[in-house]
C-alpha positions in Angstrom: -7.5 10.5 -20.6 -8.3 8.9 -17.3 -6.8 8.7 -13.8 -6.8 5.5 -11.8 -5.6 5.1 -8.2 -4.2 1.6 -7.6 -3.4 0.1 -4.2 -1.2 -3.0 -4.7 1.7 -5.0 -3.4 4.3 -6.8 -5.5 6.3 -9.9 -4.6 9.0 -11.9 -6.3 7.6 -15.3 -7.2 9.4 -18.7 -7.2 10.2 -19.9 -10.7 7.9 -23.0 -10.4 5.8 -22.2 -7.4 2.0 -22.3 -7.5 -0.4 -19.6 -6.2 -2.1 -20.6 -2.9 -5.8 -21.2 -2.6 -7.1 -17.7 -2.8 -10.6 -18.6 -1.6 -9.2 -19.1 1.9 -8.7 -15.4 2.2 -11.2 -13.7 4.5 -14.2 -12.3 2.6 -13.3 -14.2 -0.7 -15.8 -16.7 -1.7 -14.9 -17.3 -5.3 -12.1 -16.8 -7.8 -12.9 -16.4 -11.5 -11.3 -18.7 -14.0 -7.8 -17.3 -14.9 -7.5 -14.9 -17.9 -4.2 -14.8 -19.8 -3.2 -11.6 -21.4 0.0 -10.7 -23.4 1.3 -7.3 -22.7 4.2 -5.4 -24.4 5.5 -2.1 -23.2 8.2 0.4 -24.1 9.3 2.5 -21.2 10.7 6.0 -21.7 13.0 8.2 -19.6 15.8 10.7 -20.0 19.4 9.4 -20.6 20.2 10.2 -17.0 17.0 8.5 -15.7 15.3 11.5 -14.1 12.0 9.7 -13.9 13.3 6.5 -12.5 15.2 8.5 -9.9 11.9 9.6 -8.3 9.8 6.5 -8.9 7.9 7.8 -12.0 7.3 5.5 -14.9 6.2 6.5 -18.4 5.3 3.7 -20.9 3.5 3.0 -24.1 1.8 -0.4 -23.9 -0.1 -2.7 -26.2 -2.4 -5.6 -25.0 -4.9 -5.7 -22.2 -8.0 -3.5 -21.7 -6.1 -0.3 -21.1 -3.5 -0.2 -23.9 -2.0 3.2 -24.6 0.2 5.6 -22.7 0.5 5.2 -18.9 2.1 7.7 -16.5 2.5 6.1 -13.0 3.2 8.2 -9.9 4.0 7.0 -6.4 1.7 8.5 -3.8 2.4 6.1 -0.9 4.3 2.9 0.0 1.6 0.7 -1.7 -0.4 3.3 -3.7 0.1 4.7 -7.2 -1.8 7.2 -9.4 -1.9 6.1 -13.0 -2.8 8.5 -15.8 -3.9 6.8 -18.9 -3.9 8.4 -22.4 -5.0 7.0 -25.7 -2.5 5.2 -27.9 -0.2 7.1 -30.2 2.7 5.6 -32.1 5.4 8.1 -31.6 5.5 11.2 -29.4 4.4 11.4 -25.8 1.0 13.1 -25.6 1.4 16.9 -25.0 -0.6 16.8 -21.7 1.6 14.0 -20.3 4.8 15.9 -21.4 3.5 19.1 -19.8 2.8 17.2 -16.5 6.4 16.1 -16.4 7.9 19.5 -17.3 9.5 20.3 -13.9 11.0 16.8 -13.7 12.4 16.7 -17.2 13.6 20.3 -17.2 14.1 20.4 -20.9 15.7 16.9 -21.3 14.2 14.6 -24.0 12.8 11.2 -23.2 14.0 8.1 -25.1 13.2 4.4 -24.9 15.1 2.9 -22.0 13.5 -0.6 -21.6 11.1 -3.0 -23.3 9.1 -5.3 -21.1 6.9 -8.2 -22.3 4.6 -9.9 -19.9 2.5 -13.0 -20.0 -0.1 -12.1 -17.4 -2.4 -14.6 -15.7 -5.2 -12.7 -14.0 -7.3 -14.0 -11.1 -10.3 -12.0 -10.0 -11.4 -12.5 -6.4 -15.1 -12.1 -5.5 -17.0 -11.8 -2.3 -20.3 -13.3 -1.3 -22.2 -10.6 -3.3 -20.3 -11.4 -6.4 -18.3 -8.1 -6.2 -14.7 -8.1 -7.3 -12.7 -7.3 -4.2 -9.1 -7.8 -5.6 -7.1 -9.0 -8.5 -4.1 -11.3 -8.2 -1.8 -11.5 -11.2 0.9 -14.0 -12.0 3.4 -12.3 -14.4 6.1 -14.0 -16.4 8.3 -11.2 -17.5 10.9 -10.7 -20.2 12.7 -7.4 -20.1 15.4 -5.7 -22.1 17.5 -2.8 -21.0 17.6 -0.7 -24.2 20.3 1.5 -22.7 22.8 -1.3 -22.3 25.2 -2.7 -25.0 23.6 -5.4 -27.1 24.1 -8.8 -25.6 22.5 -11.4 -23.4 23.2 -9.4 -20.2 20.7 -6.8 -21.4 17.9 -9.4 -21.4 16.3 -10.6 -18.1 13.4 -13.0 -17.3 11.7 -13.4 -14.0 8.3 -14.1 -12.4 6.4 -11.9 -10.0 3.0 -11.8 -8.2 0.9 -8.7 -7.6 -2.2 -8.1 -5.6 -4.3 -5.0 -6.4 -7.4 -4.0 -4.4 -10.6 -3.3 -6.3 -13.4 -3.1 -3.7 -11.6 -4.8 -0.9 -9.8 -3.1 2.0 -6.2 -3.0 3.2 -6.8 -5.9 5.6 -7.5 -8.1 2.6 -4.4 -6.8 0.9 -2.2 -7.6 4.0 -3.8 -11.1 4.3 -3.2 -11.8 0.6 0.4 -10.6 0.9 0.9 -13.0 3.8 -0.6 -15.9 1.9 1.7 -15.3 -1.1 4.7 -15.0 1.2 3.8 -18.4 2.7 3.7 -19.8 -0.8 7.2 -18.7 -1.6 6.8 -15.0 -2.5 9.6 -12.7 -1.5 9.9 -9.0 -0.9 11.3 -7.6 -4.1 14.3 -5.2 -4.3 12.6 -3.5 -7.2 9.4 -1.4 -7.1 8.5 -1.7 -10.8 9.3 -3.9 -13.8 11.2 -1.1 -15.5 13.3 -0.4 -12.5 14.3 -4.1 -12.3 15.1 -4.0 -16.0 17.4 -1.0 -15.4 18.9 -2.4 -12.2 17.5 0.5 -10.0 17.0 -0.6 -6.5 13.9 0.6 -4.6 14.7 3.0 -1.8 12.4 0.9 0.4 14.4 -2.3 -0.2 17.1 -1.6 2.4 16.3 -2.5 6.0 18.5 -1.9 9.0 18.5 -2.9 12.6 17.2 0.0 14.8 20.3 0.2 16.9 22.8 -0.1 14.0 21.3 2.4 11.6 23.0 5.8 11.5 21.5 9.2 11.5 22.8 9.6 8.0 20.8 6.6 6.8 17.6 7.7 8.3 17.8 11.2 6.9 19.0 10.0 3.5 16.0 7.8 3.1 13.7 10.5 4.4 15.1 13.1 2.0 14.8 10.8 -1.0 11.2 9.8 -0.1 10.2 13.5 0.3 11.8 14.4 -3.0 10.0 11.6 -4.8 6.7 12.5 -3.3 7.2 16.1 -4.3 7.7 15.0 -7.9 4.5 13.0 -7.8 2.4 15.8 -6.4 3.9 18.3 -8.8 2.3 16.3 -11.7 -1.0 16.0 -10.0 -1.2 19.8 -9.0 -0.6 20.6 -12.7 -3.5 18.4 -13.6 -5.7 19.9 -10.9 -6.3 16.6 -9.2 -8.4 16.7 -6.0 -6.3 17.4 -2.8 -3.1 17.6 -4.8 -2.3 21.2 -3.7 -2.8 20.2 0.0 -0.6 17.0 -0.3 2.2 18.8 -2.1 2.2 21.5 0.6 2.3 18.9 3.3 5.3 17.2 1.7 7.1 20.6 1.5 6.3 21.3 5.2 7.6 17.9 6.2 10.8 18.4 4.3 11.3 22.0 5.6 10.6 20.8 9.1 13.2 18.1 8.9 15.9 20.4 7.5 15.2 22.7 10.5 15.0 20.0 13.2 18.1 18.2 12.1 20.0 21.3 11.0 23.2 20.3 12.9 23.2 16.9 11.2 23.3 18.5 7.8 25.7 21.3 6.8 23.8 24.5 7.5 24.6 26.6 4.4 23.2 24.4 1.5 20.4 22.9 3.5 19.3 26.4 4.8 19.0 27.8 1.3 16.8 24.8 0.3 14.7 25.3 3.4 14.2 29.0 2.6 13.1 28.2 -1.0 10.8 25.5 0.2 9.2 28.1 2.4 8.6 30.3 -0.6 7.0 27.5 -2.6 4.9 26.4 0.4 3.6 30.0 0.8 2.4 30.0 -2.8 0.6 26.7 -2.4 -0.7 27.8 0.9 -2.7 30.7 -0.6 -4.4 28.2 -3.0 -5.1 25.8 -0.2 -6.5 28.5 2.1 -8.8 29.6 -0.6 -10.1 26.0 -0.9 -10.6 25.6 2.8 -12.4 28.9 3.4 -14.6 28.2 0.4 -15.7 24.8 1.7 -16.3 26.2 5.2 -18.3 29.1 3.9 -20.4 26.7 1.8 -21.0 24.6 4.9 -22.1 27.6 7.0 -24.5 28.8 4.3 -25.9 25.3 3.7 -26.8 24.9 7.4 -28.8 28.2 7.5 -32.6 28.0 7.4 -33.8 29.4 4.1 -35.7 32.3 5.8 -32.5 33.6 7.3 -30.6 33.7 4.0 -31.1 37.3 3.0 -29.6 38.9 -0.1 -27.2 37.2 -2.5 -24.9 35.7 0.2 -24.2 32.4 -1.5 -23.5 34.0 -4.8 -21.3 36.7 -3.4 -19.3 34.3 -1.2 -19.0 31.9 -4.1 -17.7 34.6 -6.5 -15.2 35.8 -3.8 -13.8 32.4 -3.2 -13.7 31.5 -6.9 -11.8 34.6 -7.7 -9.4 34.0 -4.8 -8.8 30.4 -5.8 -8.3 31.2 -9.4 -5.8 33.9 -8.7 -3.9 31.7 -6.2 -3.8 28.8 -8.7 -2.5 31.1 -11.4 0.3 32.0 -9.0 0.9 28.3 -8.4 1.2 27.6 -12.1 3.7 30.5 -12.6 5.7 29.2 -9.7 5.9 25.7 -11.0 7.0 26.9 -14.4 9.5 29.4 -13.0 13.3 29.2 -13.2 13.4 29.7 -9.4 11.5 26.4 -9.0 13.8 24.5 -11.4 16.8 25.8 -9.5 15.2 24.6 -6.2 14.6 21.1 -7.7 18.2 20.9 -8.9 19.4 21.8 -5.5 17.1 19.3 -3.9 18.3 16.6 -6.2 21.9 17.4 -5.2 20.9 17.3 -1.5 19.4 13.8 -2.0 22.3 12.5 -4.1 25.0 13.7 -1.7 23.7 15.1 1.6 26.2 17.4 3.2 26.3 15.5 6.5 28.2 16.7 9.5 30.3 14.3 11.7 27.3 13.6 14.0 25.5 11.9 11.1 27.7 8.9 11.4 26.5 8.2 15.0 23.6 5.8 15.7 20.3 7.4 14.9 18.7 6.2 18.1 21.3 8.0 20.1 21.4 11.4 18.4 18.2 12.1 16.6 15.7 11.8 19.5 17.5 14.7 21.3 16.8 16.9 18.2 13.1 16.0 18.3 13.0 16.9 22.0 14.0 20.5 21.1 10.9 20.7 18.8 8.6 19.5 21.6 10.1 22.1 24.0 9.3 24.7 21.3 5.8 23.4 21.2 5.5 23.7 25.0 6.6 27.4 24.9 4.1 28.1 22.1 1.2 26.5 24.0 2.2 28.5 27.1 2.1 31.7 25.1 -1.5 31.0 24.3 -2.4 31.2 28.0 -0.9 34.7 28.4 -2.2 36.1 25.2 -5.0 38.7 25.3 -8.4 37.7 23.8 -8.9 38.7 20.2 -6.3 39.0 17.5 -3.4 38.5 19.9 -4.8 35.2 21.0 -5.6 34.1 17.5 -2.0 34.8 16.5 -0.7 32.8 19.5 -3.0 29.9 18.6 -1.7 30.0 15.0 1.9 29.9 16.2 1.1 26.9 18.5 -0.4 25.2 15.4 2.8 25.6 13.5 4.9 24.3 16.4 2.6 21.3 16.7 3.1 20.5 13.0 6.9 20.7 13.4 6.8 18.5 16.5 4.6 16.0 14.7 6.8 15.8 11.6 9.9 15.4 13.7 8.4 12.4 15.5 7.2 10.9 12.2 10.7 11.1 10.8 12.0 8.8 13.6 9.3 6.1 13.3 11.6 3.8 11.4 14.1 4.0 14.4 11.8 4.4 17.4 8.7 2.6 16.3 5.3 2.8 18.1 6.4 5.3 20.7 7.2 7.9 18.0 3.8 7.1 16.3 2.0 7.8 19.6 3.8 11.1 20.0 3.1 12.1 16.4 -0.6 11.3 16.8 -0.8 13.5 19.9 0.7 16.4 18.1 -1.5 15.8 15.1 -4.6 16.0 17.4 -3.5 19.4 18.5 -2.6 20.5 15.0 -6.0 19.5 13.7 -7.8 21.3 16.5 -5.8 24.5 16.0 -6.1 24.2 12.2 -9.9 24.1 12.5 -9.7 27.1 14.7 -7.5 29.0 12.2 -10.0 28.2 9.5 -12.8 30.0 11.5 -10.5 33.0 11.8 -9.9 33.1 8.0 -13.6 32.6 7.1 -14.6 35.4 9.5 -12.2 37.7 7.7 -13.8 36.7 4.4 -17.3 37.3 5.8 -16.4 40.8 7.1 -15.0 41.8 3.7 -18.0 40.3 1.8 -20.4 42.2 4.2 -18.7 45.5 3.5 -18.9 44.9 -0.3 -22.6 43.9 0.1 -23.3 47.0 2.1 -21.7 49.2 -0.6 -23.9 47.5 -3.1 -27.0 48.2 -1.0 -27.6 44.6 -0.2 -29.0 43.2 3.1 -26.0 42.2 5.3 -28.0 40.4 8.1 -26.9 36.9 7.1 -23.2 37.8 7.0 -23.4 38.8 10.7 -25.1 35.5 11.6 -22.5 33.5 9.7 -19.7 35.5 11.4 -21.3 34.7 14.8 -21.6 31.0 14.0 -17.9 30.9 13.0 -17.0 32.7 16.2 -19.1 30.2 18.2 -17.3 27.3 16.5 -13.9 28.9 17.4 -14.9 29.2 21.0 -16.0 25.6 21.1 -12.7 24.5 19.7 -10.8 26.6 22.3 -12.7 24.9 25.1 -11.3 21.5 24.0 -7.8 22.9 24.0 -6.8 22.0 27.7 -7.7 18.3 27.3 -5.8 18.0 24.1 -2.8 19.7 25.5 -2.9 17.5 28.6 -2.7 14.4 26.4 0.2 16.0 24.5 2.2 16.4 27.7 1.9 12.8 28.8 5.3 11.5 29.9 4.9 8.2 28.0 4.7 10.2 24.8 8.1 11.8 25.4 10.2 9.3 27.3 11.9 8.1 24.1 13.1 11.6 23.3 15.6 11.7 26.1 
């Protein structure tokens, strides 16, 4: 079993159009002779299409270099994680089925579509001979196996895809532009199976900024967050790097939006979902904190001169963090397998399918939503002000932590409105993120100092030398003080009028 991250763009292709000269792309000096591959795939889903609803695809494919089972998860607008498992004729491999447990929730998967593709592959190389990207020209024949037998269940079309290999996103954007100029079009589908089933990509709809309603903005946001949650759920279960952190971020963004725009959504159902998201985020937070403190402790120990490392500091800290992380991940697994989590996912699906909007949701987003964002930034101002009046020590650390949480909520609220406001909202979000990052680094030093104090006490009881623990604690304290000295300049940028003018 292998995991592959793919960054790609897809375009609809004209029936008889030709690919442009790909050697004209910046950094591309040669294109390999085309390779033709015949692919045949059966896609599986539940009868009510629970996987398609969140942009997950499960298929069994023959042909090509990677035939077998593929589970594809959306992790960004142009990025997918693909889990590949060996071929088996009938049942879905157990580890893939287990990864989808919370999405399937007991429902069986059945064949829903068959897709045959005649693929012409073009490998693009740079001056060093390295493959920087692959461009494929796909002639597709697809059958909706859920439809009644007949010609309407069979479709044919052509599409182009560009996937990065060693190239960067600048190359991806240039290639996309070149294909658009050659007749490529933005597709209404995000994958072949979704076109076969007639499921429109949630990114396909585009609206004018002044005409889009608050309901449209929040509906698209809720759906995107729900879909991301489904993807990160699978990756957390597989212990993929950074998956716990990313799932937690998605939950925080969702919880923040439900709070910021609480008068646009009926309070009672959305408040319950928000509370339950808080519970799940707390479970994931313990695992994430264990990871962060472990990494910071390792960094502090690694920077020490060998002569100042006395006793079994590295071993004790490593064992402490391993135990904390193991216990926290066991809690995460229990939470993801719990009935409480399944009920939350059901409620979130209902919220996405039929958001309980209030009357204000029908108004233009650009008129009503920025005022809700302004409330979050006023909350942030109060939290930052509380830091100035807090006493040094634990009281100030708590105030800084509260300011950090307020910065996150202000940032997420601004990011939600990027489709409506544009660059001004991006600038605001970046300013809040700078403060969030600074205060997050400070909070990490607080947590690692607590770990060092506990480890030092345990070492003392065991009769070990505790000198190094004190040094590491002092170094963490010094790092915290350095971060606090940067606080005024970051806060000053945050308060710039040009970053808030759009919120009025």
